[in-house]
C-alpha positions in Angstrom: 62.0 -32.1 12.4 62.3 -34.6 9.6 59.7 -37.2 8.9 60.6 -40.7 9.9 58.1 -42.8 8.5 55.8 -42.7 5.3 52.4 -42.2 5.8 49.4 -43.1 3.3 49.5 -40.0 1.5 51.6 -40.2 -1.7 52.2 -36.4 -2.3 53.9 -36.1 1.2 55.8 -39.4 0.7 57.4 -38.3 -2.4 58.3 -34.8 -1.0 59.8 -36.6 1.9 61.8 -39.1 -0.2 62.8 -36.2 -2.7 64.0 -34.5 0.0 66.1 -37.4 1.9 67.4 -38.4 -1.5 68.7 -34.7 -2.6 66.7 -35.6 -6.1 67.2 -32.4 -7.8 70.7 -32.0 -6.7 72.2 -35.1 -8.6 71.9 -36.1 -12.5 72.3 -39.7 -11.7 69.5 -40.3 -8.8 66.3 -40.8 -10.9 62.5 -40.3 -9.6 60.7 -41.7 -12.4 57.1 -41.0 -12.5 54.3 -43.6 -14.1 50.7 -44.5 -13.7 49.6 -48.0 -12.2 45.8 -48.2 -13.3 44.3 -45.0 -11.5 47.2 -44.7 -8.8 50.5 -42.2 -9.3 53.4 -44.0 -8.6 57.2 -43.3 -8.9 60.4 -45.6 -9.4 63.4 -44.3 -7.3 66.8 -45.5 -8.7 70.3 -44.5 -9.4 71.5 -44.7 -13.0 74.1 -47.1 -13.3 72.8 -49.5 -10.9 69.6 -50.7 -12.4 69.5 -52.8 -15.2 67.7 -50.6 -18.3 65.8 -54.1 -19.3 64.5 -55.0 -16.1 63.4 -51.6 -15.7 61.5 -51.4 -19.1 59.9 -54.9 -18.4 59.0 -53.6 -14.8 57.4 -50.3 -16.2 55.7 -51.8 -18.9 54.1 -54.4 -17.0 53.1 -51.8 -14.2 51.7 -49.5 -16.8 49.8 -52.4 -18.4 47.5 -53.0 -15.1 43.9 -51.9 -15.0 41.8 -50.7 -12.2 40.2 -54.0 -11.6 43.4 -55.8 -11.3 43.8 -53.5 -8.0 40.4 -54.1 -6.4 41.3 -56.9 -4.1 44.9 -55.3 -3.1 44.3 -53.7 0.4 48.3 -53.4 1.5 51.6 -52.9 0.0 52.2 -56.5 0.7 49.5 -57.4 -1.4 50.6 -55.3 -4.2 54.3 -56.8 -4.1 52.9 -60.4 -3.8 50.6 -60.3 -6.6 52.4 -57.6 -9.2 56.2 -57.5 -8.2 58.0 -60.8 -10.2 61.3 -60.6 -8.2 62.5 -62.9 -5.5 64.1 -60.0 -3.4 61.0 -57.4 -2.5 60.8 -55.8 0.8 58.0 -53.5 1.8 59.5 -50.6 4.0 57.9 -47.5 5.7 61.4 -46.3 7.5 62.7 -43.3 5.3 66.2 -43.5 6.2 66.0 -47.1 5.3 64.4 -46.4 1.9 67.0 -43.4 1.1 70.0 -46.0 2.2 68.4 -48.6 0.3 68.3 -46.6 -2.9 71.6 -45.4 -2.5 72.9 -48.7 -2.2 71.4 -49.7 -5.9 67.7 -50.9 -4.9 65.0 -50.0 -6.9 62.0 -48.0 -4.9 58.4 -48.1 -6.2 56.2 -46.0 -4.3 52.4 -46.3 -5.3 49.9 -43.7 -4.2 47.5 -45.1 -1.3 49.8 -47.2 0.1 51.7 -46.5 3.5 55.0 -48.5 2.6 57.6 -48.4 -0.1 58.5 -51.6 -2.1 62.3 -52.3 -2.3 63.2 -54.3 -5.4 66.6 -55.9 -5.5 67.4 -56.1 -9.0 70.6 -54.2 -9.1 73.8 -55.0 -11.0 77.1 -53.7 -9.7 80.1 -52.0 -11.9 82.0 -54.8 -12.9 85.4 -55.7 -11.3 86.8 -56.3 -14.6 87.6 -52.4 -14.4 91.3 -52.2 -14.0 93.4 -50.2 -11.5 94.9 -47.4 -13.0 98.9 -48.2 -14.2 100.1 -44.7 -12.8 98.2 -44.5 -9.7 98.5 -48.0 -7.7 97.9 -48.2 -4.1 99.2 -50.6 -1.9 95.7 -50.9 0.2 92.2 -50.2 -0.6 90.0 -50.1 -3.7 91.9 -51.1 -6.9 88.7 -49.9 -9.4 89.5 -47.6 -12.2 87.4 -45.4 -14.3 86.5 -45.8 -17.5 85.2 -43.8 -20.3 81.6 -44.3 -19.6 80.5 -41.4 -17.1 77.5 -43.5 -15.6 79.7 -46.3 -15.0 82.2 -44.0 -12.8 79.6 -41.9 -10.9 78.0 -45.8 -10.1 81.6 -46.8 -9.1 81.8 -44.1 -6.6 78.2 -44.4 -5.4 79.1 -47.9 -4.6 81.7 -47.0 -2.5 79.9 -43.7 -0.8 76.2 -44.8 0.1 75.2 -41.1 1.6 72.5 -38.8 0.2 75.0 -36.0 1.1 77.2 -37.2 -2.2 76.1 -35.0 -4.8 76.7 -35.3 -8.5 76.3 -32.3 -10.6 76.4 -32.6 -14.3 77.8 -30.0 -16.2 78.7 -29.5 -20.1 82.5 -28.5 -22.1 83.4 -27.9 -25.0 81.6 -25.6 -27.6 81.4 -28.3 -30.3 81.8 -31.5 -28.1 79.3 -30.8 -25.5 80.9 -33.2 -23.1 79.4 -34.1 -20.0 81.6 -33.7 -16.7 80.5 -34.2 -13.2 81.5 -32.3 -10.1 81.4 -34.6 -7.0 81.4 -33.5 -3.6 79.5 -33.9 -0.1 77.1 -31.3 0.3 77.6 -31.3 4.2 81.2 -30.7 3.6 81.8 -28.7 1.0 82.8 -24.9 1.2 79.9 -23.0 -1.1 82.0 -20.4 -2.3 84.6 -22.7 -3.1 82.4 -24.9 -4.8 80.9 -21.8 -6.7 84.7 -20.9 -7.9 85.1 -24.2 -9.3 81.7 -23.9 -11.2 82.8 -20.4 -12.4 86.2 -21.8 -13.7 84.7 -24.7 -15.4 81.9 -22.1 -17.2 84.7 -20.0 -18.2 86.9 -22.9 -20.3 86.7 -22.1 -23.7 87.8 -24.8 -25.9 86.2 -27.0 -28.9 86.3 -30.3 -27.9 87.2 -32.2 -24.6 88.5 -35.9 -25.1 
């Protein structure tokens, strides 16, 4: 039976959220471990949704805190009110809601000793300036089109499908170019044998560069 809520045990919470998000299966789902004073912590986010400058400033600030800065902090809400300088910050203990929030582009901060996670809304979506492909126009539905930036493209897909089943498996093609490619699939729907066939076929491709 899946655990529904977080506890005050950090390692247990990490294991639960790693499993819910299927963190090890997708290259664009990040669990960045940091140290806040004398406490372990992790930031969960999707590469392509979280702004790099905001993440860097947030991590730099949190990692600069000293144990004495936390001596009067008793709850997750205390921590958020004191140290998270963003308007939209929610404290959440429901595992499903946390996973859905991360898959929607929210940054999740989990700190050792607290029984709730902080959900920080500092997301940026792929811009609507991405044009619809000329050769593949549709009358209904989304008119987004892919560009040359891989993370931008995977974020476009994540924006439409906010499900932990959506897996982004990264591979490389091109003996010289080492071009990153991503195999996207729904883990609960994909036929494992067929997926393995696709992987093996890609591994057998012998080219110098993929452009």
